[in-house]
C-alpha positions as CSV (number, residue, x, y, z in Angstrom):
1,M,15.7,-15.2,-6.5
2,L,13.1,-14.3,-3.8
3,N,10.1,-12.1,-4.3
4,L,9.4,-9.1,-2.1
5,F,5.8,-8.8,-1.0
6,L,4.6,-5.4,0.0
7,G,2.5,-6.4,3.0
8,K,1.1,-9.7,3.9
9,D,-2.4,-8.9,2.6
10,P,-2.6,-7.4,-1.0
11,N,-6.0,-5.9,-0.1
12,A,-4.6,-4.0,2.9
13,P,-4.1,-0.2,2.6
14,L,-0.7,0.8,1.2
15,R,0.5,4.4,1.3
16,I,3.0,5.4,-1.5
17,L,4.9,8.6,-1.7
18,C,6.3,9.5,-5.1
19,L,8.9,12.2,-5.3
20,G,10.1,13.8,-8.6
21,A,12.3,16.8,-9.2
22,H,10.8,17.5,-12.7
23,S,7.5,16.9,-14.4
24,D,8.3,13.6,-16.1
25,D,10.8,12.1,-13.6
26,I,8.4,9.9,-11.6
27,E,6.8,8.6,-14.8
28,I,10.2,7.7,-16.4
29,G,11.7,6.3,-13.3
30,C,8.9,4.3,-11.8
31,G,5.8,4.7,-14.0
32,G,5.8,1.0,-14.8
33,A,6.0,-0.1,-11.2
34,I,3.2,2.3,-10.3
35,L,1.0,0.9,-13.0
36,K,1.8,-2.6,-11.9
37,L,1.0,-1.8,-8.3
38,I,-2.3,-0.4,-9.2
39,E,-3.2,-3.5,-11.2
40,T,-2.3,-5.8,-8.3
41,H,-3.2,-3.9,-5.2
42,P,-6.8,-2.6,-5.0
43,N,-6.3,-0.3,-1.9
44,L,-3.5,2.1,-2.7
45,N,-3.2,5.7,-1.5
46,F,-0.7,7.8,-3.5
47,Y,0.9,11.1,-2.6
48,W,2.5,12.3,-5.8
49,V,4.8,15.4,-5.6
50,V,6.6,17.2,-8.4
51,F,8.9,19.9,-7.2
52,G,10.2,21.7,-10.3
53,A,7.4,22.7,-12.7
54,N,7.9,26.4,-12.8
55,Q,6.5,26.9,-16.2
56,P,2.7,26.8,-16.6
57,Q,2.8,24.2,-19.4
58,R,5.1,22.0,-17.5
59,A,2.8,22.1,-14.5
60,S,-0.2,21.2,-16.6
61,E,1.7,18.3,-18.1
62,A,2.6,17.0,-14.7
63,E,-0.9,17.2,-13.4
64,A,-2.4,15.5,-16.5
65,S,0.2,12.8,-16.6
66,A,-0.2,12.0,-12.9
67,E,-4.0,11.7,-13.3
68,A,-3.4,9.2,-16.1
69,F,-0.9,7.0,-14.3
70,L,-2.9,7.1,-11.0
71,R,-6.2,6.1,-12.7
72,G,-7.6,3.2,-10.7
73,A,-5.9,4.1,-7.4
74,Q,-8.1,4.1,-4.4
75,E,-6.9,7.5,-3.2
76,K,-4.5,10.1,-4.6
77,K,-3.1,13.5,-4.0
78,V,-1.1,15.3,-6.6
79,V,1.0,18.3,-5.7
80,V,3.0,20.3,-8.2
81,K,5.5,22.9,-7.0
82,G,7.3,25.7,-8.9
83,F,10.9,25.4,-7.8
84,R,13.3,26.6,-10.5
85,D,15.0,23.8,-12.6
86,S,18.7,23.3,-11.8
87,F,18.6,25.5,-8.7
88,F,17.4,23.1,-6.1
89,P,20.5,23.1,-3.9
90,Y,20.2,26.8,-3.6
91,N,16.6,26.4,-2.4
92,G,17.4,23.6,0.0
93,T,15.8,25.1,3.1
94,A,12.5,25.7,1.4
95,I,12.5,22.2,-0.2
96,K,13.3,20.7,3.2
97,E,10.3,22.4,4.7
98,E,8.1,20.8,2.1
99,F,9.5,17.4,3.0
100,E,8.6,17.9,6.7
101,Q,4.9,18.1,5.6
102,F,5.1,14.6,4.1
103,K,5.6,13.0,7.5
104,T,2.0,13.2,8.4
105,F,1.2,11.0,5.3
106,A,3.2,8.2,7.0
107,P,4.2,6.4,3.7
108,D,4.7,2.6,3.6
109,L,6.8,2.9,0.4
110,I,8.7,5.9,-1.1
111,F,9.9,6.3,-4.6
112,T,12.7,8.9,-5.0
113,H,15.7,9.7,-7.1
114,Y,19.0,7.7,-7.2
115,R,21.6,8.9,-4.7
116,N,24.4,9.0,-7.3
117,D,22.3,10.8,-10.0
118,L,24.5,13.4,-11.6
119,H,21.7,15.9,-11.9
120,Q,21.9,18.1,-8.8
121,D,18.2,18.5,-8.4
122,H,17.6,14.8,-8.5
123,R,20.4,14.2,-6.0
124,L,19.1,16.7,-3.5
125,L,15.7,15.1,-3.4
126,C,17.2,11.8,-2.6
127,E,19.4,13.3,0.2
128,L,16.3,14.9,1.7
129,T,14.3,11.7,1.4
130,W,16.8,9.9,3.6
131,N,17.2,12.9,5.9
132,T,13.4,13.0,6.5
133,F,12.4,9.3,6.6
134,R,14.4,7.1,8.8
135,D,12.2,4.0,9.1
136,H,10.7,3.5,5.7
137,L,11.1,1.4,2.6
138,I,12.8,3.7,0.1
139,L,13.3,2.8,-3.5
140,E,15.6,5.0,-5.6
141,Y,14.7,5.1,-9.3
142,E,16.9,5.8,-12.3
143,I,16.6,8.3,-15.2
144,P,18.6,7.8,-18.4
145,K,20.4,10.9,-19.5
146,Y,23.4,12.4,-21.4
147,D,25.5,12.4,-18.2
148,G,25.8,8.6,-18.3
149,D,25.2,7.9,-14.6
150,L,23.5,4.5,-14.7
151,G,24.7,2.0,-12.1
152,S,23.9,-1.5,-10.9
153,P,20.5,-1.5,-9.2
154,N,19.5,-4.4,-6.9
155,L,15.7,-4.5,-6.9
156,F,13.5,-5.0,-9.9
157,F,9.8,-4.7,-10.8
158,Q,9.3,-7.2,-13.6
159,L,6.9,-5.9,-16.3
160,D,5.3,-7.2,-19.5
161,E,5.5,-5.5,-22.8
162,T,1.8,-4.3,-22.7
163,L,2.4,-2.4,-19.4
164,C,5.6,-0.9,-20.7
165,Q,3.9,0.3,-23.9
166,K,1.2,1.9,-21.8
167,K,3.8,3.7,-19.7
168,V,5.7,5.0,-22.8
169,Q,2.5,6.0,-24.5
170,Y,1.4,8.1,-21.5
171,I,4.9,9.8,-21.3
172,L,5.0,10.6,-25.0
173,E,1.4,11.8,-25.0
174,Y,1.5,14.1,-22.0
175,F,4.9,15.7,-22.2
176,E,4.7,17.8,-25.4
177,T,7.4,20.2,-24.2
178,Q,10.0,17.4,-24.2
179,K,9.6,16.1,-27.7
180,E,12.4,18.1,-29.1
181,R,15.0,16.5,-26.8
182,H,17.2,14.0,-28.5
183,W,16.6,11.3,-25.8
184,F,12.9,11.7,-25.5
185,T,11.9,8.8,-27.7
186,E,10.1,5.5,-27.5
187,D,13.2,3.4,-28.1
188,T,15.1,5.1,-25.3
189,L,12.4,4.5,-22.8
190,L,11.9,0.9,-23.8
191,A,15.6,0.2,-24.1
192,L,16.4,0.7,-20.4
193,M,13.5,-1.4,-19.3
194,R,14.5,-4.2,-21.7
195,L,18.0,-4.2,-20.3
196,R,16.8,-4.4,-16.8
197,G,14.4,-7.2,-17.9
198,V,17.5,-9.1,-19.0
199,E,19.3,-8.5,-15.7
200,S,16.3,-9.7,-13.7
201,K,15.4,-12.6,-16.1
202,S,11.9,-11.1,-16.4
203,P,9.3,-13.5,-17.9
204,G,7.7,-10.5,-19.7
205,K,11.2,-9.4,-21.0
206,Y,11.0,-5.9,-19.3
207,A,11.6,-4.5,-15.8
208,E,12.2,-1.2,-13.9
209,A,15.2,-1.2,-11.6
210,F,15.7,0.5,-8.2
211,Y,18.3,0.9,-5.5
212,C,17.1,-0.5,-2.2
213,R,19.7,0.4,0.4
214,K,18.0,-0.9,3.5
215,I,15.5,-3.8,3.8
216,V,14.6,-5.8,6.9
217,A,13.7,-9.5,6.7
218,V,11.0,-10.6,9.2
């Protein structure tokens, strides 16, 4: 198994665009990878965008959580939009216009939703990511859910238990509105990372998994 190095020099600037349909999607899907990148790369610039936080408390949760996860990043910009949950396909034009504004950021790496995610809001963001960015490294993250749409990802960020516990602690601490949901538990969040750790033979036992559809070897 070969390692993927994000740039030849770990000290070089790296611009990362994080896209999430709902307030906790980025954290659940790629929070561990983000924490690991901040630990290992001192010069990161994040553009963190949440599209569907149309309730004041959900918006506040999104902002507070992003600040916690991005603590230690060199630069960061957090944007929280108020598009209505479950109605994204009917707001496609307005959401596409938001995507056009991200081009000036010129990201080196993009985290977005999985193309075959069964939640229509998630799926639309993935479609618009590929529609907008044609020459970028795009990693699609996964969200465990009732629908049962987990697949076979092909790229892994190997994590240790300490980092995973930090990720889960932040998620459970900052998203009070989700605590009544049957899936919103520590064991659910850890279980998927443990499974992906097995699949990637992670020395730290845990991993987050992504779908990388295009990568160029140089």
